[in-house]
N, C-alpha and C positions, 0 to 999 in steps of 0.2 A: 504494500500500500504506500509506503514511504517513497519507493521508487517511482510509482505512478505520479505521486504528488510532485516529486522533484522534476520529472520530465514535463508535467503540465506547467510548472513554474518557468522552466526554460523556454518552452514554446510560447508562453504568454509574454515573456521578456523580449523574445525575438520579434514577435508581432507588434508589440508596443514600440520597440525601437524603430521598426521600419516606417512607422508613421511620423517619426521625428525628423530625420534627415538621412538620406541615403548617400549624399556626397558632401564633402566639406572643402572649403578653400582656405588656404593660409594667405592672408592679405596684409598689405601695408598701404599707406596713403601716398607714397611716392614711388618713383621707379629707381630710387637710389640703391636698393638691394637687388642682387641678381636672382634668377629663379633658383629654387632650392631643390635638393634631392630628398628622397624619403629618409635617408640616414640623417641629414641635417635637421629635418623637421623633428624626427624622433629625439635627436640629441638636444634640440632647443627645448622641447617640452619635458624632457627628463631632467633638465637643468644642467646638462653637461656641455652646453654651448651657449655663450652669451655675447659673442662677437661674430659678425659676418663681414668679411673683407675689411677688417680693422674698425668697424663701427659697432659700438655697444648697442645691444638689442634690448628693448623692453617688451615684455609680453603682457597681454591682457587676457583675463578669463571672463567668460560669461558668468552670470550669477550661479551660486551653488545649487539651488533647488531645481531649476528647469532640467528637463531631460536632454536638451541639446548638449550641454556640457558633459553629462554622463556618457552619452552616446559617442561623443568625440573622443574622450579618453579611452573608452573601451575599444573603439575601432583602431585608434592610433597606437596605443601602448598596451592594451589589454588590462588596464587599471581602472578602478573606480575613482571618482573625484576624492573620496575619503582617503584612499590609498595614496593618491597624488599629494594630498594635503599633508599627510604624514611624511612622505619623502621630502617635500619642500620644507617642512618644519625642521627636519634634520639638517638639510643643506643650509638653511638660513641660520640656524643655531651655530653651525660650524663656520659661518662666514663665507661659504662657497658660492652662494646664489641668493639673489633677491627674488622672492616669490612674485608671480604675476599680479598685477593690479586687478582687483575684482570689480567689474561693473555692477551698478545697481539695477540696471534694466537689461532685458534680453531682447534687443532689437537692433536693426542696422543703423538707426540714427545715433544711438549711444556709442556703437562701435566706431562709426565714421567720425563722430565728434572727438572721441578719445584719440583716434589716430591723427587727426589734424593738430591736436594739442601736443602730440608726441611723435614727431617726424621719424624717429628711429623705433617706433612701435610696430609690433606684429600681432595680429589677431587671427582667430579662426572663426569662421561663420559657415552656416549651411550654404551650399552652392547657390541655392535659389535666392539668397540675399544679395548676391554680388551686383554691384552697380558700376556705373562708369566713374565713380568717385574713388574707387580703390584699384590697386594694382595686385594681381594674383601672383603669388610667389610659388605656390604649389597647390594642387588639388588632388583629392583621392575620394574613393567611394567604396561601397560594399563589394563591388565586383572586382576590385583590385586588391592584390595582397601587398601589404607594405613590407 
């Protein structure tokens, strides 16, 4: 019975994630940064890379509660936001990394505003949020393996 409950939970999670976002874009407000590789994107979000071509990078996170953030980290790194928070707390405590700034709102306007205020900022958004105001550094989706 527990096994059936487990698989039902897994199926429910997969179905609920598919309605959130199937593809993501890693974006910035300027074309100062080059396109990124999947390895660079993973290193950025794991906190192992904080410079691109000599420029310091600032990351921004969507709010903690919405499913977009959860789906992004599960797709990219196989980690939940809570696991990422613990990893970043250790890195921050050791002085190795500054955690991403967390937005208060989950929408493209909030992301675009933050990016214009931080020219060296990088954000992730669902691909359907992309506008002509942002520059795509990398994009990935469910059908791709990172």
